[in-house]
N, CA, C, O and the ligand as a Tripos MOL2 file, in Angstrom:
@<TRIPOS>MOLECULE
protein
  289   287    73     0     0
PROTEIN
NO_CHARGES

@<TRIPOS>ATOM
      1 N         -31.5550 -173.3670  104.1070 N.3       1 MET1
      2 CA        -32.6360 -172.4700  103.4840 C.3       1 MET1
      3 C         -33.7400 -172.0790  104.4340 C.2       1 MET1
      4 O         -34.3540 -172.8850  105.1330 O.2       1 MET1
      5 N         -33.9450 -170.7610  104.4020 N.am      2 THR2
      6 CA        -35.1000 -170.4080  105.2150 C.3       2 THR2
      7 C         -36.3450 -170.4270  104.3950 C.2       2 THR2
      8 O         -36.4240 -170.0630  103.2220 O.2       2 THR2
      9 N         -37.2880 -170.8810  105.1240 N.am      3 THR3
     10 CA        -38.6490 -170.9980  104.3200 C.3       3 THR3
     11 C         -39.6170 -169.9250  104.9350 C.2       3 THR3
     12 O         -40.8370 -170.0180  104.8060 O.2       3 THR3
     13 N         -39.0540 -168.9830  105.5540 N.am      4 LYS4
     14 CA        -39.9870 -167.9300  106.0430 C.3       4 LYS4
     15 C         -40.4770 -167.1140  104.8120 C.2       4 LYS4
     16 O         -39.7200 -166.7790  103.9010 O.2       4 LYS4
     17 N         -41.7960 -166.8240  104.8580 N.am      5 ASP5
     18 CA        -42.2800 -165.9720  103.7430 C.3       5 ASP5
     19 C         -41.7240 -164.5080  103.9390 C.2       5 ASP5
     20 O         -42.2200 -163.6810  104.7050 O.2       5 ASP5
     21 N         -40.7070 -164.3250  103.1970 N.am      6 GLU6
     22 CA        -40.2190 -163.0320  103.2260 C.3       6 GLU6
     23 C         -40.9440 -162.2640  102.1530 C.2       6 GLU6
     24 O         -40.7780 -162.4180  100.9430 O.2       6 GLU6
     25 N         -41.7750 -161.4100  102.7410 N.am      7 GLN7
     26 CA        -42.6360 -160.6750  101.8770 C.3       7 GLN7
     27 C         -41.9360 -159.5140  101.2470 C.2       7 GLN7
     28 O         -41.8010 -158.4510  101.8540 O.2       7 GLN7
     29 N         -41.4940 -159.7090  100.0460 N.am      8 LYS8
     30 CA        -40.8330 -158.6720   99.4430 C.3       8 LYS8
     31 C         -42.0450 -157.9020   98.7730 C.2       8 LYS8
     32 O         -42.8700 -158.5220   98.1020 O.2       8 LYS8
     33 N         -42.1260 -156.5780   98.9680 N.am      9 PRO9
     34 CA        -43.1560 -155.9300   98.4510 C.3       9 PRO9
     35 C         -43.1440 -155.9890   96.8240 C.2       9 PRO9
     36 O         -42.0730 -155.8650   96.2310 O.2       9 PRO9
     37 N         -44.2060 -156.1570   96.2100 N.am     10 ALA10
     38 CA        -44.1650 -156.2990   94.7650 C.3      10 ALA10
     39 C         -43.9200 -154.8920   94.2120 C.2      10 ALA10
     40 O         -44.5640 -153.9060   94.5710 O.2      10 ALA10
     41 N         -42.9830 -154.8840   93.3510 N.am     11 LEU11
     42 CA        -42.6980 -153.6280   92.7580 C.3      11 LEU11
     43 C         -43.7730 -153.1460   91.6490 C.2      11 LEU11
     44 O         -44.2250 -153.8890   90.7780 O.2      11 LEU11
     45 N         -44.0840 -151.8850   91.8080 N.am     12 LYS12
     46 CA        -45.0660 -151.3840   90.8580 C.3      12 LYS12
     47 C         -44.4970 -150.2610   90.0540 C.2      12 LYS12
     48 O         -43.7390 -149.4360   90.5630 O.2      12 LYS12
     49 N         -44.8640 -150.2250   88.7860 N.am     13 PRO13
     50 CA        -44.3100 -149.0900   88.0330 C.3      13 PRO13
     51 C         -44.9530 -147.8430   88.5660 C.2      13 PRO13
     52 O         -46.1790 -147.7560   88.6220 O.2      13 PRO13
     53 N         -44.1650 -146.8840   88.9560 N.am     14 THR14
     54 CA        -44.5240 -145.7150   89.6940 C.3      14 THR14
     55 C         -44.1170 -144.4770   88.9420 C.2      14 THR14
     56 O         -42.9970 -144.3970   88.4390 O.2      14 THR14
     57 N         -44.9390 -143.5820   88.8630 N.am     15 LYS15
     58 CA        -44.4920 -142.2280   88.1790 C.3      15 LYS15
     59 C         -43.4260 -141.5150   89.0230 C.2      15 LYS15
     60 O         -43.5990 -141.3470   90.2300 O.2      15 LYS15
     61 N         -42.4680 -141.1520   88.4680 N.am     16 ILE16
     62 CA        -41.3910 -140.3800   89.1320 C.3      16 ILE16
     63 C         -41.0250 -139.2020   88.3170 C.2      16 ILE16
     64 O         -41.3860 -139.0400   87.1510 O.2      16 ILE16
     65 N         -40.2710 -138.3700   89.0120 N.am     17 LEU17
     66 CA        -39.5030 -137.3830   88.2580 C.3      17 LEU17
     67 C         -38.0700 -137.6430   88.4850 C.2      17 LEU17
     68 O         -37.6390 -137.8560   89.6190 O.2      17 LEU17
     69 N         -37.3120 -137.6320   87.4270 N.am     18 ARG18
     70 CA        -35.8270 -137.7290   87.6440 C.3      18 ARG18
     71 C         -35.0740 -136.6210   86.9700 C.2      18 ARG18
     72 O         -35.4970 -136.0300   85.9770 O.2      18 ARG18
     73 N         -34.0200 -136.3900   87.5200 N.am     19 CYS19
     74 CA        -33.1510 -135.3520   87.1120 C.3      19 CYS19
     75 C         -32.6300 -135.6350   85.6290 C.2      19 CYS19
     76 O         -32.2600 -136.7430   85.2420 O.2      19 CYS19
     77 N         -32.6520 -134.5850   84.9310 N.am     20 LYS20
     78 CA        -32.2680 -134.6620   83.5260 C.3      20 LYS20
     79 C         -30.7140 -134.8820   83.4420 C.2      20 LYS20
     80 O         -30.2120 -135.4300   82.4610 O.2      20 LYS20
     81 N         -30.0550 -134.4850   84.3850 N.am     21 ASN21
     82 CA        -28.5720 -134.6310   84.3820 C.3      21 ASN21
     83 C         -28.2360 -135.9320   84.6650 C.2      21 ASN21
     84 O         -28.5120 -136.4770   85.7330 O.2      21 ASN21
     85 N         -27.5510 -136.5450   83.5990 N.am     22 PRO22
     86 CA        -27.2320 -138.0310   83.8520 C.3      22 PRO22
     87 C         -26.1360 -138.2140   85.0010 C.2      22 PRO22
     88 O         -25.9180 -139.3260   85.4830 O.2      22 PRO22
     89 N         -25.5550 -137.2280   85.3550 N.am     23 GLU23
     90 CA        -24.5400 -137.3360   86.4010 C.3      23 GLU23
     91 C         -25.2420 -137.3400   87.7160 C.2      23 GLU23
     92 O         -24.6530 -137.7100   88.7320 O.2      23 GLU23
     93 N         -26.5050 -136.9330   87.7290 N.am     24 CYS24
     94 CA        -27.1430 -136.6780   89.0040 C.3      24 CYS24
     95 C         -28.1630 -137.8130   89.1070 C.2      24 CYS24
     96 O         -28.9390 -138.0880   88.1920 O.2      24 CYS24
     97 N         -28.1130 -138.4320   90.2390 N.am     25 LYS25
     98 CA        -28.9870 -139.5750   90.4090 C.3      25 LYS25
     99 C         -30.3590 -139.2600   91.1000 C.2      25 LYS25
    100 O         -31.1430 -140.1480   91.4350 O.2      25 LYS25
    101 N         -30.5570 -138.0670   91.2650 N.am     26 ALA26
    102 CA        -31.7980 -137.5580   92.0030 C.3      26 ALA26
    103 C         -33.0910 -137.9840   91.3150 C.2      26 ALA26
    104 O         -33.1950 -137.9040   90.0910 O.2      26 ALA26
    105 N         -34.0590 -138.4270   92.0740 N.am     27 TRP27
    106 CA        -35.4000 -138.7130   91.5670 C.3      27 TRP27
    107 C         -36.2760 -138.6130   92.7080 C.2      27 TRP27
    108 O         -35.9010 -138.8210   93.8620 O.2      27 TRP27
    109 N         -37.6150 -138.2450   92.3240 N.am     28 ILE28
    110 CA        -38.6140 -138.2630   93.3900 C.3      28 ILE28
    111 C         -39.8960 -138.8450   92.8540 C.2      28 ILE28
    112 O         -40.1640 -138.8160   91.6530 O.2      28 ILE28
    113 N         -40.6380 -139.3450   93.7150 N.am     29 ARG29
    114 CA        -41.9710 -139.9700   93.3590 C.3      29 ARG29
    115 C         -42.8860 -138.7960   92.9950 C.2      29 ARG29
    116 O         -42.9400 -137.7480   93.6380 O.2      29 ARG29
    117 N         -43.5420 -139.0560   91.9860 N.am     30 ASP30
    118 CA        -44.4880 -137.9850   91.4320 C.3      30 ASP30
    119 C         -45.4390 -137.5290   92.5610 C.2      30 ASP30
    120 O         -45.7010 -136.3380   92.7310 O.2      30 ASP30
    121 N         -45.9130 -138.4560   93.2770 N.am     31 ILE31
    122 CA        -46.8430 -138.1450   94.4960 C.3      31 ILE31
    123 C         -46.2680 -137.2400   95.4430 C.2      31 ILE31
    124 O         -46.9830 -136.5150   96.1350 O.2      31 ILE31
    125 N         -44.9860 -137.2370   95.5160 N.am     32 PHE32
    126 CA        -44.2670 -136.3750   96.4590 C.3      32 PHE32
    127 C         -43.9610 -134.9790   95.8660 C.2      32 PHE32
    128 O         -43.4920 -134.1150   96.6060 O.2      32 PHE32
    129 N         -44.1710 -134.7590   94.7510 N.am     33 THR33
    130 CA        -43.7800 -133.4890   94.0830 C.3      33 THR33
    131 C         -44.8850 -132.3950   94.4770 C.2      33 THR33
    132 O         -46.0470 -132.6770   94.7720 O.2      33 THR33
    133 N         -44.4290 -131.3070   94.4420 N.am     34 ASP34
    134 CA        -45.3420 -130.1040   94.7450 C.3      34 ASP34
    135 C         -46.2300 -129.8450   93.4340 C.2      34 ASP34
    136 O         -45.7050 -129.4150   92.4070 O.2      34 ASP34
    137 N         -47.4340 -130.0930   93.5070 N.am     35 LYS35
    138 CA        -48.2980 -129.9170   92.3600 C.3      35 LYS35
    139 C         -48.4660 -128.5340   91.9090 C.2      35 LYS35
    140 O         -48.7150 -128.2560   90.7360 O.2      35 LYS35
    141 N         -48.3300 -127.6720   92.8340 N.am     36 GLU36
    142 CA        -48.4070 -126.2510   92.5190 C.3      36 GLU36
    143 C         -47.3700 -125.8190   91.5130 C.2      36 GLU36
    144 O         -47.5770 -124.8990   90.7210 O.2      36 GLU36
    145 N         -46.2400 -126.5130   91.5690 N.am     37 GLN37
    146 CA        -45.0720 -126.1380   90.7910 C.3      37 GLN37
    147 C         -45.1000 -126.8160   89.4980 C.2      37 GLN37
    148 O         -45.0660 -128.0470   89.4990 O.2      37 GLN37
    149 N         -45.1540 -126.2220   88.4740 N.am     38 LEU38
    150 CA        -45.2740 -126.8570   87.1460 C.3      38 LEU38
    151 C         -43.9750 -127.4240   86.7360 C.2      38 LEU38
    152 O         -43.9120 -128.4890   86.1210 O.2      38 LEU38
    153 N         -42.9220 -126.7230   87.0690 N.am     39 GLU39
    154 CA        -41.6670 -127.3220   86.6480 C.3      39 GLU39
    155 C         -40.9030 -127.6940   87.8650 C.2      39 GLU39
    156 O         -40.5720 -126.8660   88.7130 O.2      39 GLU39
    157 N         -40.6210 -129.0080   87.9300 N.am     40 GLN40
    158 CA        -39.8710 -129.3780   89.2190 C.3      40 GLN40
    159 C         -38.4430 -129.1680   88.9810 C.2      40 GLN40
    160 O         -37.8960 -129.2920   87.8850 O.2      40 GLN40
    161 N         -37.8510 -128.8260   90.1260 N.am     41 THR41
    162 CA        -36.3170 -128.6620   89.9410 C.3      41 THR41
    163 C         -35.6950 -129.7830   90.8110 C.2      41 THR41
    164 O         -36.2390 -130.2450   91.8140 O.2      41 THR41
    165 N         -34.5180 -130.1600   90.3270 N.am     42 CYS42
    166 CA        -33.8930 -131.2790   91.0660 C.3      42 CYS42
    167 C         -33.4930 -130.6650   92.5080 C.2      42 CYS42
    168 O         -32.9690 -129.5560   92.6080 O.2      42 CYS42
    169 N         -33.7760 -131.4480   93.5580 N.am     43 PRO43
    170 CA        -33.4070 -130.9850   94.8060 C.3      43 PRO43
    171 C         -31.9350 -130.9800   95.0620 C.2      43 PRO43
    172 O         -31.4670 -130.3600   96.0170 O.2      43 PRO43
    173 N         -31.1570 -131.7000   94.1790 N.am     44 ILE44
    174 CA        -29.7570 -131.7030   94.3790 C.3      44 ILE44
    175 C         -29.0700 -130.7170   93.5550 C.2      44 ILE44
    176 O         -28.3000 -129.9100   94.0760 O.2      44 ILE44
    177 N         -29.3080 -130.7310   92.2480 N.am     45 CYS45
    178 CA        -28.4040 -129.8840   91.3110 C.3      45 CYS45
    179 C         -29.3290 -128.6960   90.8330 C.2      45 CYS45
    180 O         -28.8930 -127.8350   90.0700 O.2      45 CYS45
    181 N         -30.6520 -128.6830   91.3230 N.am     46 LYS46
    182 CA        -31.5440 -127.5740   90.8500 C.3      46 LYS46
    183 C         -31.7360 -127.5990   89.3600 C.2      46 LYS46
    184 O         -32.2080 -126.6060   88.8060 O.2      46 LYS46
    185 N         -31.4280 -128.5870   88.7280 N.am     47 GLY47
    186 CA        -31.7270 -128.6290   87.2670 C.3      47 GLY47
    187 C         -33.1320 -129.1370   86.9830 C.2      47 GLY47
    188 O         -33.8520 -129.5580   87.8880 O.2      47 GLY47
    189 N         -33.5120 -129.0900   85.6990 N.am     48 PRO48
    190 CA        -34.7310 -129.4520   85.3990 C.3      48 PRO48
    191 C         -34.9530 -131.0740   85.5360 C.2      48 PRO48
    192 O         -34.0010 -131.8530   85.5040 O.2      48 PRO48
    193 N         -36.1720 -131.4520   85.6750 N.am     49 MET49
    194 CA        -36.5470 -132.9140   85.9150 C.3      49 MET49
    195 C         -37.5240 -133.3500   84.7500 C.2      49 MET49
    196 O         -38.3190 -132.6330   84.1410 O.2      49 MET49
    197 N         -37.2880 -134.6170   84.5970 N.am     50 LEU50
    198 CA        -38.0650 -135.3400   83.6100 C.3      50 LEU50
    199 C         -39.0650 -136.2670   84.1960 C.2      50 LEU50
    200 O         -38.7930 -136.8960   85.2190 O.2      50 LEU50
    201 N         -40.2220 -136.3820   83.5890 N.am     51 ARG51
    202 CA        -41.1590 -137.4040   83.9580 C.3      51 ARG51
    203 C         -40.6230 -138.8720   83.5800 C.2      51 ARG51
    204 O         -40.0360 -139.0740   82.5170 O.2      51 ARG51
    205 N         -40.8530 -139.8270   84.4760 N.am     52 SER52
    206 CA        -40.2950 -141.0190   84.1760 C.3      52 SER52
    207 C         -41.0510 -142.1580   84.8930 C.2      52 SER52
    208 O         -42.0440 -141.8730   85.5620 O.2      52 SER52
    209 N         -40.6480 -143.3760   84.7890 N.am     53 MET53
    210 CA        -41.3000 -144.4900   85.5710 C.3      53 MET53
    211 C         -40.2690 -145.2550   86.2070 C.2      53 MET53
    212 O         -39.1830 -145.4370   85.6560 O.2      53 MET53
    213 N         -40.5590 -145.7240   87.3700 N.am     54 LYS54
    214 CA        -39.5630 -146.6630   88.0530 C.3      54 LYS54
    215 C         -40.4360 -147.6850   88.7450 C.2      54 LYS54
    216 O         -41.5760 -147.4610   89.1510 O.2      54 LYS54
    217 N         -39.7470 -148.8900   88.8440 N.am     55 HIS55
    218 CA        -40.4190 -149.9050   89.6300 C.3      55 HIS55
    219 C         -40.1090 -149.7790   91.0420 C.2      55 HIS55
    220 O         -38.9510 -149.9170   91.4390 O.2      55 HIS55
    221 N         -41.1200 -149.5130   91.8600 N.am     56 LEU56
    222 CA        -40.9070 -149.2520   93.2200 C.3      56 LEU56
    223 C         -41.8990 -150.0240   94.1150 C.2      56 LEU56
    224 O         -42.9970 -150.3380   93.6540 O.2      56 LEU56
    225 N         -41.5700 -150.3240   95.3100 N.am     57 PRO57
    226 CA        -42.5520 -150.8580   96.2430 C.3      57 PRO57
    227 C         -43.5250 -149.7720   96.4580 C.2      57 PRO57
    228 O         -43.2350 -148.5760   96.4900 O.2      57 PRO57
    229 N         -44.7670 -150.3060   96.6110 N.am     58 PRO58
    230 CA        -45.8940 -149.2470   96.7500 C.3      58 PRO58
    231 C         -45.7330 -148.4410   98.0130 C.2      58 PRO58
    232 O         -45.2090 -148.9510   99.0030 O.2      58 PRO58
    233 N         -46.1450 -147.2650   98.0080 N.am     59 VAL59
    234 CA        -46.0740 -146.4460   99.1520 C.3      59 VAL59
    235 C         -47.1950 -146.6790  100.1100 C.2      59 VAL59
    236 O         -48.3520 -146.7920   99.7030 O.2      59 VAL59
    237 N         -46.8760 -146.7550  101.3840 N.am     60 GLN60
    238 CA        -47.9900 -146.7630  102.3030 C.3      60 GLN60
    239 C         -48.5320 -145.4060  102.5040 C.2      60 GLN60
    240 O         -47.8300 -144.4120  102.6920 O.2      60 GLN60
    241 N         -49.7980 -145.4180  102.4550 N.am     61 ASN61
    242 CA        -50.4130 -144.0120  102.5550 C.3      61 ASN61
    243 C         -50.4160 -143.5680  103.9360 C.2      61 ASN61
    244 O         -50.5510 -142.3680  104.1730 O.2      61 ASN61
    245 N         -50.2800 -144.4190  104.8770 N.am     62 LYS62
    246 CA        -50.1060 -144.0420  106.2630 C.3      62 LYS62
    247 C         -48.9420 -143.1940  106.4090 C.2      62 LYS62
    248 O         -47.8060 -143.6630  106.3320 O.2      62 LYS62
    249 N         -49.1700 -141.9720  106.6160 N.am     63 ILE63
    250 CA        -47.9920 -141.1410  107.0540 C.3      63 ILE63
    251 C         -47.8880 -141.0730  108.5030 C.2      63 ILE63
    252 O         -48.7750 -140.5510  109.1790 O.2      63 ILE63
    253 N         -46.7310 -141.6340  109.0530 N.am     64 LYS64
    254 CA        -46.6470 -141.6300  110.3900 C.3      64 LYS64
    255 C         -46.4140 -140.2120  110.9820 C.2      64 LYS64
    256 O         -45.3650 -139.5800  110.8610 O.2      64 LYS64
    257 N         -47.4980 -139.8050  111.6200 N.am     65 ARG65
    258 CA        -47.3750 -138.5530  112.2680 C.3      65 ARG65
    259 C         -46.7250 -138.8790  113.6770 C.2      65 ARG65
    260 O         -47.4250 -138.8970  114.6900 O.2      65 ARG65
    261 N         -45.5490 -139.1020  113.7040 N.am     66 ALA66
    262 CA        -44.8910 -139.3930  114.9630 C.3      66 ALA66
    263 C         -45.0570 -138.2370  115.9750 C.2      66 ALA66
    264 O         -44.4740 -137.1620  115.8330 O.2      66 ALA66
    265 N         -45.7910 -138.4880  116.8870 N.am     67 PRO67
    266 CA        -45.6980 -137.3460  117.9800 C.3      67 PRO67
    267 C         -44.3380 -137.2410  118.5890 C.2      67 PRO67
    268 O         -43.6350 -138.2380  118.7580 O.2      67 PRO67
    269 N         -43.9960 -136.1290  118.8930 N.am     68 ARG68
    270 CA        -42.6260 -135.9700  119.4530 C.3      68 ARG68
    271 C         -42.4630 -136.8730  120.6520 C.2      68 ARG68
    272 O         -43.1460 -136.8420  121.6760 O.2      68 ARG68
    273 N         -41.4320 -137.7020  120.3670 N.am     69 LYS69
    274 CA        -41.1050 -138.5770  121.6240 C.3      69 LYS69
    275 C         -40.3810 -137.8460  122.5770 C.2      69 LYS69
    276 O         -39.6000 -136.9280  122.3280 O.2      69 LYS69
    277 N         -40.7140 -138.3500  123.8180 N.am     70 LYS70
    278 CA        -40.0080 -137.7240  124.9110 C.3      70 LYS70
    279 C         -38.5850 -138.4410  124.7840 C.2      70 LYS70
    280 O         -38.4760 -139.5090  124.1820 O.2      70 LYS70
    281 N         -37.6170 -137.8640  125.3200 N.am     71 ASN71
    282 CA        -36.2960 -138.4530  125.2000 C.3      71 ASN71
    283 C         -36.4190 -139.9220  125.5680 C.2      71 ASN71
    284 O         -36.7700 -140.3040  126.6850 O.2      71 ASN71
    285 N         -36.0810 -140.7840  124.4700 N.am     72 ASP72
    286 CA        -36.1690 -142.2050  124.7490 C.3      72 ASP72
    287 C         -35.1720 -142.9540  124.0180 C.2      72 ASP72
    288 O         -35.1070 -144.1770  124.1400 O.2      72 ASP72
    289 ZN        -30.0140 -133.3170   89.6990 Zn       73 ZN73
@<TRIPOS>BOND
     1     1     2 1
     2     2     3 1
     3     3     4 2
     4     3     5 am
     5     5     6 1
     6     6     7 1
     7     7     8 2
     8     7     9 am
     9     9    10 1
    10    10    11 1
    11    11    12 2
    12    11    13 am
    13    13    14 1
    14    14    15 1
    15    15    16 2
    16    15    17 am
    17    17    18 1
    18    18    19 1
    19    19    20 2
    20    19    21 am
    21    21    22 1
    22    22    23 1
    23    23    24 2
    24    23    25 am
    25    25    26 1
    26    26    27 1
    27    27    28 2
    28    27    29 am
    29    29    30 1
    30    30    31 1
    31    31    32 2
    32    31    33 am
    33    33    34 1
    34    34    35 1
    35    35    36 2
    36    35    37 am
    37    37    38 1
    38    38    39 1
    39    39    40 2
    40    39    41 am
    41    41    42 1
    42    42    43 1
    43    43    44 2
    44    43    45 am
    45    45    46 1
    46    46    47 1
    47    47    48 2
    48    47    49 am
    49    49    50 1
    50    50    51 1
    51    51    52 2
    52    51    53 am
    53    53    54 1
    54    54    55 1
    55    55    56 2
    56    55    57 am
    57    57    58 1
    58    58    59 1
    59    59    60 2
    60    59    61 am
    61    61    62 1
    62    62    63 1
    63    63    64 2
    64    63    65 am
    65    65    66 1
    66    66    67 1
    67    67    68 2
    68    67    69 am
    69    69    70 1
    70    70    71 1
    71    71    72 2
    72    71    73 am
    73    73    74 1
    74    74    75 1
    75    75    76 2
    76    75    77 am
    77    77    78 1
    78    78    79 1
    79    79    80 2
    80    79    81 am
    81    81    82 1
    82    82    83 1
    83    83    84 2
    84    83    85 am
    85    85    86 1
    86    86    87 1
    87    87    88 2
    88    87    89 am
    89    89    90 1
    90    90    91 1
    91    91    92 2
    92    91    93 am
    93    93    94 1
    94    94    95 1
    95    95    96 2
    96    95    97 am
    97    97    98 1
    98    98    99 1
    99    99   100 2
   100    99   101 am
   101   101   102 1
   102   102   103 1
   103   103   104 2
   104   103   105 am
   105   105   106 1
   106   106   107 1
   107   107   108 2
   108   107   109 am
   109   109   110 1
   110   110   111 1
   111   111   112 2
   112   111   113 am
   113   113   114 1
   114   114   115 1
   115   115   116 2
   116   115   117 am
   117   117   118 1
   118   118   119 1
   119   119   120 2
   120   119   121 am
   121   121   122 1
   122   122   123 1
   123   123   124 2
   124   123   125 am
   125   125   126 1
   126   126   127 1
   127   127   128 2
   128   127   129 am
   129   129   130 1
   130   130   131 1
   131   131   132 2
   132   131   133 am
   133   133   134 1
   134   134   135 1
   135   135   136 2
   136   135   137 am
   137   137   138 1
   138   138   139 1
   139   139   140 2
   140   139   141 am
   141   141   142 1
   142   142   143 1
   143   143   144 2
   144   143   145 am
   145   145   146 1
   146   146   147 1
   147   147   148 2
   148   147   149 am
   149   149   150 1
   150   150   151 1
   151   151   152 2
   152   151   153 am
   153   153   154 1
   154   154   155 1
   155   155   156 2
   156   155   157 am
   157   157   158 1
   158   158   159 1
   159   159   160 2
   160   159   161 am
   161   161   162 1
   162   162   163 1
   163   163   164 2
   164   163   165 am
   165   165   166 1
   166   166   167 1
   167   167   168 2
   168   167   169 am
   169   169   170 1
   170   170   171 1
   171   171   172 2
   172   171   173 am
   173   173   174 1
   174   174   175 1
   175   175   176 2
   176   175   177 am
   177   177   178 1
   178   178   179 1
   179   179   180 2
   180   179   181 am
   181   181   182 1
   182   182   183 1
   183   183   184 2
   184   183   185 am
   185   185   186 1
   186   186   187 1
   187   187   188 2
   188   187   189 am
   189   189   190 1
   190   190   191 1
   191   191   192 2
   192   191   193 am
   193   193   194 1
   194   194   195 1
   195   195   196 2
   196   195   197 am
   197   197   198 1
   198   198   199 1
   199   199   200 2
   200   199   201 am
   201   201   202 1
   202   202   203 1
   203   203   204 2
   204   203   205 am
   205   205   206 1
   206   206   207 1
   207   207   208 2
   208   207   209 am
   209   209   210 1
   210   210   211 1
   211   211   212 2
   212   211   213 am
   213   213   214 1
   214   214   215 1
   215   215   216 2
   216   215   217 am
   217   217   218 1
   218   218   219 1
   219   219   220 2
   220   219   221 am
   221   221   222 1
   222   222   223 1
   223   223   224 2
   224   223   225 am
   225   225   226 1
   226   226   227 1
   227   227   228 2
   228   227   229 am
   229   229   230 1
   230   230   231 1
   231   231   232 2
   232   231   233 am
   233   233   234 1
   234   234   235 1
   235   235   236 2
   236   235   237 am
   237   237   238 1
   238   238   239 1
   239   239   240 2
   240   239   241 am
   241   241   242 1
   242   242   243 1
   243   243   244 2
   244   243   245 am
   245   245   246 1
   246   246   247 1
   247   247   248 2
   248   247   249 am
   249   249   250 1
   250   250   251 1
   251   251   252 2
   252   251   253 am
   253   253   254 1
   254   254   255 1
   255   255   256 2
   256   255   257 am
   257   257   258 1
   258   258   259 1
   259   259   260 2
   260   259   261 am
   261   261   262 1
   262   262   263 1
   263   263   264 2
   264   263   265 am
   265   265   266 1
   266   266   267 1
   267   267   268 2
   268   267   269 am
   269   269   270 1
   270   270   271 1
   271   271   272 2
   272   271   273 am
   273   273   274 1
   274   274   275 1
   275   275   276 2
   276   275   277 am
   277   277   278 1
   278   278   279 1
   279   279   280 2
   280   279   281 am
   281   281   282 1
   282   282   283 1
   283   283   284 2
   284   283   285 am
   285   285   286 1
   286   286   287 1
   287   287   288 2
@<TRIPOS>SUBSTRUCTURE
     1 MET1         2 RESIDUE 1 A MET
     2 THR2         6 RESIDUE 1 A THR
     3 THR3        10 RESIDUE 1 A THR
     4 LYS4        14 RESIDUE 1 A LYS
     5 ASP5        18 RESIDUE 1 A ASP
     6 GLU6        22 RESIDUE 1 A GLU
     7 GLN7        26 RESIDUE 1 A GLN
     8 LYS8        30 RESIDUE 1 A LYS
     9 PRO9        34 RESIDUE 1 A PRO
    10 ALA10       38 RESIDUE 1 A ALA
    11 LEU11       42 RESIDUE 1 A LEU
    12 LYS12       46 RESIDUE 1 A LYS
    13 PRO13       50 RESIDUE 1 A PRO
    14 THR14       54 RESIDUE 1 A THR
    15 LYS15       58 RESIDUE 1 A LYS
    16 ILE16       62 RESIDUE 1 A ILE
    17 LEU17       66 RESIDUE 1 A LEU
    18 ARG18       70 RESIDUE 1 A ARG
    19 CYS19       74 RESIDUE 1 A CYS
    20 LYS20       78 RESIDUE 1 A LYS
    21 ASN21       82 RESIDUE 1 A ASN
    22 PRO22       86 RESIDUE 1 A PRO
    23 GLU23       90 RESIDUE 1 A GLU
    24 CYS24       94 RESIDUE 1 A CYS
    25 LYS25       98 RESIDUE 1 A LYS
    26 ALA26      102 RESIDUE 1 A ALA
    27 TRP27      106 RESIDUE 1 A TRP
    28 ILE28      110 RESIDUE 1 A ILE
    29 ARG29      114 RESIDUE 1 A ARG
    30 ASP30      118 RESIDUE 1 A ASP
    31 ILE31      122 RESIDUE 1 A ILE
    32 PHE32      126 RESIDUE 1 A PHE
    33 THR33      130 RESIDUE 1 A THR
    34 ASP34      134 RESIDUE 1 A ASP
    35 LYS35      138 RESIDUE 1 A LYS
    36 GLU36      142 RESIDUE 1 A GLU
    37 GLN37      146 RESIDUE 1 A GLN
    38 LEU38      150 RESIDUE 1 A LEU
    39 GLU39      154 RESIDUE 1 A GLU
    40 GLN40      158 RESIDUE 1 A GLN
    41 THR41      162 RESIDUE 1 A THR
    42 CYS42      166 RESIDUE 1 A CYS
    43 PRO43      170 RESIDUE 1 A PRO
    44 ILE44      174 RESIDUE 1 A ILE
    45 CYS45      178 RESIDUE 1 A CYS
    46 LYS46      182 RESIDUE 1 A LYS
    47 GLY47      186 RESIDUE 1 A GLY
    48 PRO48      190 RESIDUE 1 A PRO
    49 MET49      194 RESIDUE 1 A MET
    50 LEU50      198 RESIDUE 1 A LEU
    51 ARG51      202 RESIDUE 1 A ARG
    52 SER52      206 RESIDUE 1 A SER
    53 MET53      210 RESIDUE 1 A MET
    54 LYS54      214 RESIDUE 1 A LYS
    55 HIS55      218 RESIDUE 1 A HIS
    56 LEU56      222 RESIDUE 1 A LEU
    57 PRO57      226 RESIDUE 1 A PRO
    58 PRO58      230 RESIDUE 1 A PRO
    59 VAL59      234 RESIDUE 1 A VAL
    60 GLN60      238 RESIDUE 1 A GLN
    61 ASN61      242 RESIDUE 1 A ASN
    62 LYS62      246 RESIDUE 1 A LYS
    63 ILE63      250 RESIDUE 1 A ILE
    64 LYS64      254 RESIDUE 1 A LYS
    65 ARG65      258 RESIDUE 1 A ARG
    66 ALA66      262 RESIDUE 1 A ALA
    67 PRO67      266 RESIDUE 1 A PRO
    68 ARG68      270 RESIDUE 1 A ARG
    69 LYS69      274 RESIDUE 1 A LYS
    70 LYS70      278 RESIDUE 1 A LYS
    71 ASN71      282 RESIDUE 1 A ASN
    72 ASP72      286 RESIDUE 1 A ASP
    73 ZN73       289 GROUP 0 **** ****
């Protein structure tokens, strides 16, 4: 048995939008949606999306602005 503290990020109820189409598994975090757009469309099937909640690990706000790496 390993006793290392494997820190699993606590899941938090997070606002998401999910595709209305039950066949389609697409969903996006609400914070990643385009607020200008009132109606979100599914990135996959272009159908309408529903507001929903999902338990997700919290997003780190640090957006890595990875500067272009030289060939490495
Ligand atoms: Zn879809």
